[in-house]
N, C-alpha and C positions, 0 to 999 in steps of 0.2 A: 505492501499501499503506498503512496507516494500520500503529504500532510507540507503545508504551506503553515510552520510554529510564525506567528504573533508572539514576542514574550517580553514583558513588563525587565525590563532592566535600569537599577538604580544602587549606588555607591552607598547610602546612605542615607536615615533620614531628612536630612539637611540639605541633596543635593535632587537638584529636577532629576531625573525619570524619564526613560523613551520607551518606544517599543520598538523592538528590535524584530528582524523575520530571518526566519531559517529553514529554508529545504530540507525536510526527510525522505527518500527515498528508501524502499525495501524493508520499510515495516514490517514486521510480523503482526499480522491480525488477536496473536494472542499477546502480544504484549499492551504490559499496565503504563499508563499515558506514564509513570514516571518511568517505565523504565525506558520509555520513548527519550526522558528528558538525560538518565544516565548515557542511553549510549547517543547522544547529539552533547554531552561535557567533556567525554573522550576525546569527539571528533574536536571538542575548542580547545582542552586540554593539549593536544597532540599538534595542532596547527599554532599551542603557545599565547593562546588569548585566556581568557578571565573564565572560569564555565559558572554556570547558573546555580546562584545558590535559593537553595529548596529547602521547604522545612520537610521531613517523615520521621518513620522509626517503625512503627509494625508494620505497617503497607501488607494487613488484616481488616482493617478496620475499626478498630477499637480505640486506637491511644487519640486520634484526634488533631496527629500534629498535622495533618496533609493541608494546609488550609490554602486553594488556590480557587481562583475565579475562572472558568472556565466559558468563554462566550457569553458573558456577563452573568453567568447562575455560579455563587458556591461550590464549588465543589462536582456543577458539573448538572447539564440537565434530564440525568439517569434518579430520578425518585429514590429517596432512600440510599445512596452508594454513597462513601467518600469517594473523593478526588482517589485513592491511590487504588480503588476497587474498579476502578474506569479502565477497562480495554479497550484498544483502538479496533476490534471489531464493531464498539458500539456507533465507532463511525464509519462516515462515507468514503473511498477510497477516492483521495485530489480535495479532503475536504478544506477548511481557511481555521483554525481554532488562537482564537484569544484566548493570553492565558496571562494572569496577574494578579497579584497579591490583594488580601481581602480588603476591604476599603470599609474602614471606618475610623474617627477622631479616634478611640478610644484603643485600636489597635497602629501607632507610628510602625511605620518600615523599619527593618535591620537593614538588608538589605538585598535588592531583584523581588523576589517573590517572600521573602520570610518576615514576618510582619510581629512583634512583638506583643503575647497577649495575657500577660505576668497580669494584666488588670482582674481577668478571670479569676485567676491566682488569689489574689488580694482579697475577693470577694467572699473564694473558701474560709480566707485564715478567718474572714470578719464573721462567722457565721456557722459553718456548713460540717457541724463537727455535733458530737454526744459527749459530754464529759462526766456522764453517768458511769458506774461499773455494768456493763451488759453479760459480764459471764464468761465462763467459758464454751466452751459447743456445746456439750453436755447439757448446756442451763435455756437451749435455742430455743424447747415447747414450754415453756415454764409460765412465757408470759403470753395468754392467748391475741391471737390478733385475728382481727375478723379478715376472713378474704377476699372480701374486693379491695379492703384495708392494701393489704401485700401487694394481692395485683396489682394496686393503681402507683405502690414503693415500687417496686421491681420496673413500671413503665418507666418512672422519674427518673430511677437509676440508670436508667441506660443514655443518657445526656453523654458523650464524651469529652465535653467542653470544646469544641472543635470552633466556634465562633463563628459557625454558618449565620447564624441566626443576626445576631450583628450585622452578620455582614451583607446580608441578607436584606432589614432593617431600613426603609425610606430616614428612619431617622436616628438607627446609630444605636437600635433598644439592647439591650441582654434581658431583660422581661422572661424572657420563654427558658433563657440558660440560668438565672436565682431561680424561676419559680423552680425547673425541675429537682437541681441541689436541695432546694430548701423543704421541696414537697416530698423527697424521698427520707426525711427526719422526721416531719414536722402528722406523719403520715402515723407513724410509727409510735407508740406504747414510749421507746424509752428515745423518744424526741421528742415527748411534749411537754417535761422539765422547763429546757428553755425556749419553749415555741414561740414564744413572744419576744425574748432579748433577742433571738437565732435570727427571726422576720425581719425585726427592725435593724439589727446591726446588717444585714447584708443587702436591702434597700439599700441603705443609705451609702454602704460604702460603693452600692453602683453608680448610686447620685456624683459622691463627690470623684468619682475617677472616669466621668465627661459623658458618661455612657445618654443615648437620649431615652423619651419619653417615650411609650406605648401608644399607640394611636389604630389599636387593631385592622392593622394591614393584612396579616396572618402569612405576610410572606415568610416567617422568621418558622413555621409549621412548613412550608411547602419546601425550602431549603431542607431540615432539619434530615441529616442521614441520617435516622434512625426515627424517624415520623413521632415526634414526642408531639403532643396534643398541644393545642391555644388552651386547654382546658386547666392547665395547672397554673395557666395564668391569675382565669377566675380566681383559684383556688390561692393564689399566692395575692390576692386584691380581698379577699377575705380575711385572711391569716394577718394583712396587712392593717388591714379597720379594728379587727379585735385589737389586736396591739397596741392599736394605736388608743382605743379605749379605754385597756387596761392599762398603760401610761398615765392615762388623766385622770384613774381613780386615785 
């Protein structure tokens, strides 16, 4: 297969960036998109040129590191799929691909396709944990958890923190990420003692990091590679209203 790649190149956050065009030929349909960039980087290195910087780790759709926008869509246009799971057979021979980093004020560019998503880590540090002693493995069934709550908590826990929801939102909001990370704890008995503190702390940190507000565009749900529902945002809003009420008492 043949492809024309338009890839964003940028030295650092302070420098201006631009697209550079590369022609790729003899690309196997079984290659992933990241493997194709690996091949391109080998060519650039052999030519004495600077390779393209991009973020990746597991290449199994688990870690969320492969933060790229392909043809205007975070992780590409295949629903429920991370960039590393995109294979070239999902495109047509001769396609032009525009590859750029996630775009959000809270995600400054480090280099080329790599962005700094540590703002999400700081939100987790603000409240995405439990301090109670949950016990050892044999104690797992000692606290009854309604199946509905357990299922919802597992759905929320699928979030891999990739930031696609932020990059897809016209406002650069992180509400789906925060909602998923808060809900996976707030839904369980072990997360109840710190529910109010957690909700307030994570939302405040999100606002301090410069993320935008949610306006119900639903782009976050459409771009999420784990298909996390916006209903978790509604739950977060309810939890925040309750936390605000409790704070005023």
